[in-house]
N, C-alpha and C positions, 0 to 999 in steps of 0.2 A: 146545722145549728151552730151559731157562733158562741164560743165560750165567753162568759162575761163574769166579772167579779166586781162586787161593791167594796170599795176600800174606804174605811173610816179610821181604822187603827193600824198600829205597826204590825199586829198579827195578820190583819187582812193583807197588808202589803207583802209580808213574807210569804203567805200562802200564794198570793197572786204571782210572786216572782218564781216560786218553786214550780207552780203549774205551768208558767210560761217556759221554764227551762225544760220540763218534761215534754211539753208539746213540741218545742223546737227540736228536741232530740228525736221525737217520733217522726217528725217531718224530714229528718235527715239533714238538719242545718249543721254545718261544720262546727267543730268544737270552738274554734276561735271566734266564729261569728256568734255562736250561742253565748259565749262569755261576754262579748261586746254588747249583745242585746240585753243580757242580764244586768251588766254594769250600767248601761244607759237607763234602763227601766228603774233600777234601784235609785239612781241619782234623781230621776224625775219624781218618783213616788216620795222620796224624802222631802222634796220641795213641796209636793202636794200636802203631805201631813203637816208640814210647817204652816201652810196657809189655812189648814183646817177644812172641815166640811166633808162631804161624801163624794168620792171620785169613782169613776167606773172605768175598768180595764176590759177591753174587748180584743180578742184575737180573731183574725179573719184571714184564712188562706185565700190566695188570689192566683189567677192563671197568668204566667209571664210569656206563654207561647213556647213552641218547640219542645213541649213535654216537660217543661220546667215550671215551678211555681214560686210563689212568694208568700212569706208569712209576715202579716202586718199586725203590729200591736198599736192600739189607739187608746189613749187615756183621755176620757171626756170629763170636763169639770162639772161641778155641781151646778144646779140651776142658778144659785146665787152668784157663782163665779162667772157663769155664762152671761148673767145680767151685767156683771162688772166688766165684761169684754175679754174674759180669759179665753184664748183659743184652745182647741183640742191639741194634744201632743201626739205625734205619730212617728213610728220607726219601722222600717221594713228590712227583712233579711231574706236571702235566696233559700229556696227549698228544692233540693235536687229531686225529692220524691214526688213533687208535684202536689197539686191541690187535693188529690184523692187520697192522700195519706190518712191513716186512721187518726181519729181524734180521741184521745184518752180523756176520760172524765176524771178530773182531779177534785176529789172531795175532801171530806174531813177525816178520812181514814188515816190514823197515825202511821201505820206501816207504809202507806203510800207516800205520806209526807217524808218519812225517814228515807225511803228509797229515792225520793226526789232530791232530798238534801245530799244523799250520798252521790247521786249522779251529778249534782251541781259541784260537789267537792272533787269528783273525778274529773269533771270538765276543767275545774280550776287547776287541778294537778296537771292535767295535760297542757293547759295553757302555761302553767309555771314551768313544765318541762321544756315546752317550746321556747319560753322566755329564757330558760337556762341555756338552751342550745344557742339562742340568739346572742345571749350575753357571752357565751364561750366564743362564738364566732366573732362578736365585736371585740372581745378581749384578744383573740388571736390577731385580728386585723389591727387592733391597737398596738399589740406587741410588734407586729410587722412594721406598722407605721413608726413605732419608736425606734426599731432597728434601722429602718430606712433613714429616719431623722438623725440617728447616731452616725450612720454612714455618710449622710450629707454633711453633718457637722465635721466628721473626720476628714471628708474630702475638702471641705472649706478650709479646715486647718492646714491640710497638706498644701492646698493651693496658696493659702496665705504664706506658709513657710517657703514654698517654691517661689512665690512672688518676692518675698523678702530676700531670699537667696539670690534671685535674679537681679533685684535692685542693688544688693550689695556687690554682686559680680560686676554690674554695669558701673557702679561707683568706683570699684577697684580698678576696672578697666580705664575709666576716665582719669583716675588719678595716675595710673601707670602711663597712660598716653600723654597726660600733661607733664609728668616727670620726664618721660622720654623726649617730648618736644622741648622742654626746658634744657635738658642735657644736650640735645642736638643744637639748640640755639647757642648755648655756651661754647660747645666745641667748634661750631662754625665761626663764632666771633673770635675765639682764641686762635683758630687757624688763620682767619683773615687778618687779625691784628698782628700775628707773628710775621705774616708775609709782608705787611706794611713796614714793620720795624726792621726786618732784616733786608729790606730792599735798599736801604740807604747805608752808605759807609761813612757817613758824617755823624758823629755822636751828638752834636748839638741839634741836628735835624731830628734825630731819634727822640731826644728829650722834648723837642717842640711838638712832636706828633702824639705823645702819650696823652695829654689832656684832650686832644681832638678825638681820640679813640674812646675814651672812657666817659666823657661828659656829653650828655646828661644821663645816659641810661644806667651806668654803673657807679657813678660818682657825681657829686655836685661841685667838687673842687679837687684839684690835683696839684701837688707841690713836689718837685723833684729836687732833692738836696744831694749834690755831688760833692764829695769831701775835698777834692782837689781843685774846685772852682775858686778862682780868685775873686774875693769879695772886698768891697770897700769897707775898711775897718770902721769908718765913721758911720756907715749905714749898713752894718751887718744885719742879716735877717735872723730874728730869733727862731729857734726850733723847739717844738714841744718836747717835754721830758720823755714821753713815750718814744719819740724818734731817736733821742739820744740813747735810750735803753736798747732799742732795736739795732742801732749802729754798734753798740758795745757787745751785745750778746749774739747778734746774727739771727734773732728770732722775731717773728711778727708780734706787734704789740697793739692792743686795743684800749683806747682811753675814752671813757664815758662814765656817766653817773649810773649806769646799769651794766650788768654782766653781758659780755658780747656773745658767749656760748658759741664761739667760732672755733672750728677744729684747728689745732696746732697754733693757736694764738693766745698769748698771755693777756690777762685783763689788768688794767690800770685805772686809777682815779681819773676824773676828767682833767683835761689840760687847763692849766692856769691861764694860758693865752686866750682860750675861747672855751669856757666851761660848758656852754650850752650846745656844743657841736661834737658829736662822736668822731673819733679819729682812728683810722687804721694805718699804722706805720709799718711798712714792709721793707726790710733791707734789700738792697740790690746785690745779690751774692755773686762772687767769682771764686775761682779755685784758690786764690790767695786770701783775699779779705774783701769785705763789702765795698762796693764803689760809692755807695750813698744810701739814702733812704727815700722811699716813695710814700708820701703821706696823702691819704684820701679821706674825704668825708662822704657819708652815704647820701644817695639821692632822696631817701626818705628818713624815717625814724631810725632804722637800722638795716643791716645787710642780711640777706638770705645766706645761710651758711654755705650753700653750694656756690653762690656768687663770690663769697669771700675766698673760697678755695681756688676758684677760677682766677680771681685777681692776684692771688699769691703766685700762681703758676705763670700768669702773664708778666708779673714783675720779674720772675726768674728769667723768662725769655728776653725781656727788655734788657736786663742786666747783661746777658750773654751778647746781645746785639751791640750794646754800648761798648762792652769790653772788646769785642771783635773790631768795631769801628775805630776804637782808640789804637789798637794794635796796628790796624791797617794804616791809620794816619801816621803812626810812628815810623813804620817801615817805609811808607811813602816819602816821608820827609827825609829819612836817611838816604833812600835811593836817589831822590832828587838832588840832595846836597852832594852826594858822591858823583852823580851824573854831571852836574854843573862844574864840579871841581876838576873833572877829567876832561871836559871840553877845552880845546886848545885856544889860545889867543892867535888870531890870524896874523901871519907874517906880512910885513910890508915888502912888496915886490915891485921893482920898477916896471912900468908899462902894463901892470895887471892889477885890477882892483878886485878886492874880495869883500863879501858881506855875508854873514851867516846869522841864522835865527834858529833857536831851539825853544820849543814850547812843550812843557810836560803835559801829559794827559790830565784832564780835569775830572774824569770819571774812572773809577776803578784803580787798581794798582798797576796800571800800564805804563810804568816809568822805568827807565833804565836800559832800554834796548837800542834806541836810536843814537847815532853819533856822527860827528864830522871831524875832519882834521885837514890841516894843510901845513906842509913843511918843505924846505928846499933840499935838493940833492947836491952832492959834491960837484957835479958838472954844471951847476947853475940852473938846472931845471927845478920846477915846482910840482910836487905831488899834492893833489887834492883828492880827498876820499869822503864818501858818505856811505853809511851802512846801517844795518838793522839786525840786531841779534834776536832770535826767537825767544819768547818768554819775556817776562817782565819782572820788575822788582829788583831787590838788592843783588840777587844772583846774576841777573842779566847785566846790571851795571858793572859788576866785577868782571864778567866775561868780556864785556865791551872794552874795558880798560886793558885787558890782556891782549886782545886783538890789536888794539891801537899801539901798544908797546911793541908787539911782534912785527907789525907792519913797518914801524919806524926802523926797527932793527934790520929787517930785510931790505928796506929801501936804501940803506947805506951802500949796498953793493952795486947800486945803479940799475937794478932790474926794471923792466918795463911793467906797465900796469897789469898785463895779462900774466906775466911771470910772478908778480907779487901776489895776485889773487890765487894762483895755483899753489904757492907756498902757504898762504893763509888757509887754504882748503885742507892741506895735509896737516898743518898745525892743529886746526880745530878738530879734525877727525881723530887725531891722536890724543888730544888733550880732553875733549868732551864729546864722546861718540854720540851722545843723545842730545846734543845742542847744535843748532844750525844758525847760519847767518847769511845775509845778502849784502852786497856791496857794489859800488861803482868807483873805480879809480881813474882819474884823468891826470895826464902829464902835460904841463906847459913848459916850453923852453923859449927864451927870448931870441935865440938865434934860429929857431925853426918856425916856419909859418904854418905849422900843422899842429893839430891836437891829437894826442894818442890816448885812447881810453879802452877800458875793458869792464865788463859787467858780469856779475855772478848772481843770477836769480833776482836782480833788483829792478825796480821801475826804470825805464830808459831816461837818460838825460835829454834835456831840451835845449837846442842851440838856436839862438837868434842871431842871424847874420847882420852885417852892417846895413844892408839895404832894407831891413825890417822883415824879411822872410824868416820863417821858423821851420826848423827841421827837428824831428824826433829821432834821436840816435838809437834806433831799435835793431841794429845789426845783431847777428846771432850771438846771444849771451851764453855764458856758462851756466851750469846748474848751481844750486845753492851750495854755499860753503859748508863742509862738514858732513855731507851725506855720504853713505857708504858706497862711493863710486870713485874710481880713478879717472881723473879728468885733467886735461891740459887746456887752460883758458887762453884764448887767443886775443891779440891786440887788434884794435880798429883805429883808423886814422881819418881825420877830416880836416880840410883846409880852413885856416883861420885868417881873418883879415881884421885890421883895426876897427873897433866899434862892435865886434862880435861879443855875445854874452852867452855863457853856458850856465844853465840852471840844473843843479843836482839836488835831489830831494828824497824824502822817505815816503812810504805809502800813506802815512797819516795825513799828508797834505792833499792827496788826490783821491783816495779810495773812500767810497761810501757804500754801506752794506746793501742798500736798495738798488744801487746803480752800477756797482763794480768800479774798476779803476780807469778804464779807457775814457769815459766822459770827463773825469777829473784831469787826466793828462791833456785832453783837448782844451779844457778851460785854462790850464796853466800856460799852454802854448799861446792861446789867444791873449791872455794877460801880458805875457812877456813880449809878444809881437806888438802890443799897443804902445810900447815906450819908443821914444826917439833916442837916437844915439847920444845926443847932447844931454838928455836927462840922465841917462845912465853914466855918462862921463862926469856929470856934475855931482850927483848924490846917489851913490849905489845903495846906501843904507835906507834912504827913503824909498827907493824902488823895491827893496825887499819888503818893507812894511806894506807898500801899496799892492804887492802881489799876495801877501798873506791875507789881508783883510777880506777881499771878495771870495777867496777860495775857502776860508774857514767860517764864513758867516752862516752857513747852513750845516755846520758840523757840531756834534756833541762833544768833540775832543776826547774820545775814548781811547786815543792812542797818541804817542809822542809825535811831534812834528819837527823835522829838520829841513832847512833850506840853505843851500850854499850857492851864491851867485859869484861867478868868475867872469869879469868883464875886461876884455882887451881894449885898453884905452885908445882913442883916436890919435892921429898924428899930432894934433895940437894940444892934446890933453896933458896935464902935468902928471 
């Protein structure tokens, strides 16, 4: 028999709900399922009471197979609701005890109702306990999730901090790399510019090179004011006040309408000559006093402080280069003046023409070592000599003058060329043990048809005979004069005839670094052999110039050049 309840009032609904809960418990429906069934039924009955009328609740066990059953609750509407199209409401829950479970009759017994309510409360309590457990579990998981979220947030914060630190490290590395590259670029420029400035020994050339080095990368304009430059008084160049202060104080000055903030540089108001252009005025220092002032204007609005420091250092090096060049030029002028003053005037000798040329070196301080001389002896002979003292400059010029004087003194005794060179060797070794010289001495005598000559470490003389043939007089020479060696230098003789010409020279005429000396001697012999005797008789001076020109056309003239031509005039020559 299927339990059925007529529900019209709230009391009917409560009794039906209690009866359903007890019956579900009797059929072994799980507590949670019973609570769900009671909650669903209560909600539907509430709706039914709201609609009004009489409603019928029926409980019907059913077989679900495999020894299990179902408990089905069906709420049927009143006939009026059915007529209105209201469908029955049905809910089903599983019954582990199967359909054969006892069916308890729920009547009007108050004790039974109380027991049913108590059972429903117990079910609710069980459900609440389970809900509490679930809430605790959810709270635990929520706390776990919260901790996880906090860990994730902390990890994100650490990652962000690590990312920021890494970005800062990369930025610092880039800055350091850029600074290192800038420093390397400045040092490279400073080294290259210093090499360019010190490569020249001409102070005017150094001054000309400064703007080419600095414009446009480090300056837009460059002005070099040297104090001892001669200026046209009517067209004197005005100089900024900051340049005058730099010259007076020896400190760099910066003139602009804003502070320069450059290390070691004093700030000044803008220049009245050009108020809109910043100026950096750097003195050119030396050990004694500044040579002048270098005035620069920046390539942009202002200078980078590191660039300014580099420019000040470059100015210091340029000043040293200019000072060294001026010292070199001064010493060179003294040496050349002394050299020319000591070179002798060639004597007039009957039957013998003489022509000499001396050309100082145009590169370096290679002046003062080469010399020539010609003077008569008491027996009527003529001594001609050409030599080269090792070393250059004023010291070599002075040593050359001493050798020249000693040779003239020894020649008074009438010694032969070999004997004269031997005595010069002893004199030089005693006077200057660390200085050496080379020389060739030739002796002409009007009563003797022979030429006597001797050489000591010097390039051999070249003899052009009257018939145009050329002979290089390279018979065994002595060693260099002054070396720590005892030597007796011998004489050599060669027959002379009218029209013969002897060329004596120093190595600056024939020696080239890339080729050596032998090709140059060959070129000299070829040039000398190209003359006719009549040309040499007529103008020996012109012949000397014509020999020098082709031989020196490919030379940088980094050494002195001496040439002495001795021409035995023909029978009909004056």
